[in-house]
C-alpha positions as CSV (number, residue, x, y, z in Angstrom):
1,M,-10.7,2.7,2.3
2,V,-7.6,2.4,0.2
3,I,-6.0,-0.7,0.0
4,T,-1.8,-0.5,-1.0
5,D,0.8,-3.1,-1.8
6,R,4.6,-3.0,-2.2
7,A,3.8,-2.5,-6.1
8,T,1.5,0.7,-5.4
9,A,3.5,3.6,-6.9
10,G,2.9,7.0,-8.8
11,G,-0.2,8.7,-9.0
12,A,-1.8,5.8,-6.6
13,E,0.8,6.8,-3.9
14,I,-0.1,10.3,-4.3
15,T,-4.0,9.8,-3.9
16,A,-3.3,7.4,-0.9
17,A,-1.2,10.0,0.9
18,A,-3.5,12.7,0.2
19,L,-6.7,10.8,1.2
20,E,-5.1,9.6,4.6
21,D,-3.4,12.7,5.6
22,G,-6.9,14.6,5.1
23,K,-8.4,11.8,7.0
24,R,-10.8,10.9,4.0
25,A,-9.9,7.2,3.8
26,Q,-8.2,4.8,5.8
27,V,-4.9,2.9,4.1
28,V,-4.9,-0.7,4.5
29,G,-2.3,-3.0,3.4
30,E,1.6,-2.8,2.9
31,R,3.8,0.1,2.5
32,S,3.9,1.4,-1.1
33,Y,6.8,1.4,-3.5
34,G,7.9,5.1,-3.0
35,D,8.1,6.0,-6.5
36,A,6.3,9.3,-6.5
37,S,8.4,11.6,-8.3
38,L,8.6,13.9,-11.7
39,R,11.2,12.7,-14.2
40,K,12.8,14.4,-17.1
41,T,14.6,12.7,-20.0
42,I,17.8,14.2,-21.4
43,Q,19.2,13.3,-24.7
44,M,22.9,12.6,-24.9
45,D,24.9,13.6,-27.9
46,D,25.7,10.0,-28.5
47,G,22.1,8.9,-28.8
48,G,21.8,7.6,-25.4
49,A,19.6,9.3,-22.7
50,V,19.5,9.8,-19.1
51,I,16.5,10.0,-16.9
52,L,16.5,11.9,-13.9
53,S,14.1,12.7,-11.0
54,V,13.6,16.3,-10.9
55,A,11.0,16.8,-8.4
56,K,9.4,15.0,-5.4
57,Y,5.6,14.7,-4.7
58,Y,4.7,15.4,-1.1
59,S,1.6,14.5,1.1
60,P,-0.6,17.0,2.4
61,L,1.4,16.8,5.5
62,G,4.6,17.5,4.1
63,K,6.3,13.9,3.7
64,A,8.1,13.2,0.8
65,I,6.3,10.0,-0.9
66,Q,9.4,9.0,-2.9
67,D,11.7,8.9,0.5
68,G,9.5,5.9,2.0
69,G,6.3,5.3,0.2
70,V,2.8,5.7,2.1
71,T,2.6,3.8,5.4
72,P,-0.9,2.3,5.9
73,T,-2.9,3.2,8.9
74,V,-3.4,-0.7,9.2
75,Q,-0.5,-2.7,8.0
76,L,-1.4,-6.0,6.7
77,A,0.8,-8.5,4.9
78,E,0.0,-9.6,1.2
79,N,-0.4,-13.3,0.4
80,D,2.4,-15.0,-1.5
81,N,1.0,-15.4,-4.8
82,S,4.0,-16.5,-6.8
83,P,4.3,-19.8,-8.4
84,E,6.3,-22.7,-7.4
85,L,9.8,-22.2,-8.8
86,D,12.4,-25.2,-9.9
87,Q,16.0,-25.3,-8.6
88,D,17.1,-22.6,-11.2
89,G,14.5,-20.3,-9.8
90,N,12.3,-20.4,-13.0
91,P,8.4,-20.9,-12.6
92,I,7.2,-24.5,-13.1
93,P,4.7,-24.5,-16.1
94,G,1.2,-25.4,-14.8
95,S,1.8,-24.8,-11.2
96,A,-0.7,-22.9,-9.4
97,P,0.2,-20.0,-7.0
98,K,0.4,-21.0,-3.6
99,E,-2.4,-18.8,-2.4
100,T,-5.5,-18.1,-4.5
101,E,-7.2,-15.7,-2.0
102,D,-6.6,-11.9,-1.8
103,N,-5.8,-11.7,1.6
104,L,-5.8,-7.7,1.8
105,L,-9.0,-7.3,-0.2
106,K,-10.9,-10.1,2.1
107,Q,-9.5,-8.1,5.2
108,S,-10.4,-4.8,3.8
109,I,-14.0,-6.1,3.1
110,E,-14.6,-7.5,6.6
111,L,-13.3,-4.0,7.9
112,V,-15.9,-2.0,5.8
113,T,-18.7,-4.3,6.4
114,G,-18.0,-4.5,10.3
115,K,-17.4,-8.1,10.6
116,T,-13.7,-7.4,12.0
117,T,-12.2,-4.6,13.6
118,V,-8.6,-3.2,13.4
119,A,-7.9,-4.6,16.8
120,Q,-8.8,-8.1,15.8
121,L,-6.6,-7.8,12.6
122,T,-4.0,-6.7,14.5
123,N,-3.9,-9.6,16.8
124,Q,-4.2,-11.9,14.2
125,T,-1.7,-10.7,11.6
126,G,0.7,-9.1,14.1
127,G,0.3,-5.8,12.0
128,L,0.9,-2.5,13.3
129,I,-1.4,0.5,13.7
130,S,0.8,3.7,12.8
131,G,-0.2,6.3,15.1
132,D,-1.6,7.0,18.3
133,E,-4.8,7.9,17.6
134,Q,-7.8,5.9,16.2
135,H,-8.6,6.7,12.6
136,P,-12.0,8.8,12.1
137,I,-13.3,5.9,10.1
138,I,-13.5,3.6,13.1
139,Q,-14.5,5.9,15.3
140,K,-17.9,6.4,13.4
141,S,-19.5,3.2,14.5
142,P,-23.1,3.1,15.6
143,Q,-23.5,4.7,19.1
144,E,-25.9,3.2,21.7
145,P,-28.4,5.6,22.3
């Protein structure tokens, strides 16, 4: 199982896309950032520089990761762990995050240990399962003899 959120970028996105497309892992969480590209720095005569994306990374099924990130098999919302803000939008010193529990990690552990199912998580969080077919990891539950 691979957990992604909106900050997952670069090599982590490439790995998540490869594992998901190859049906080697289930991706759970939020759509990733979409930052998997190869960049080149071009030095300018005046001492400045320009950084250009010169190539894109693609998933094994041919989807450009930079165009839309990696969409999880099971979409779950991450907690809002930001601290309280004052009227100017600055963090209030000493204020605790709104949520202290990692929702994505907790629900992923529940999936792996069998305490919950994708259907239960989808009904609880309103998340969507991408694609019409069931992921192979879910199909490997113990069979009745």
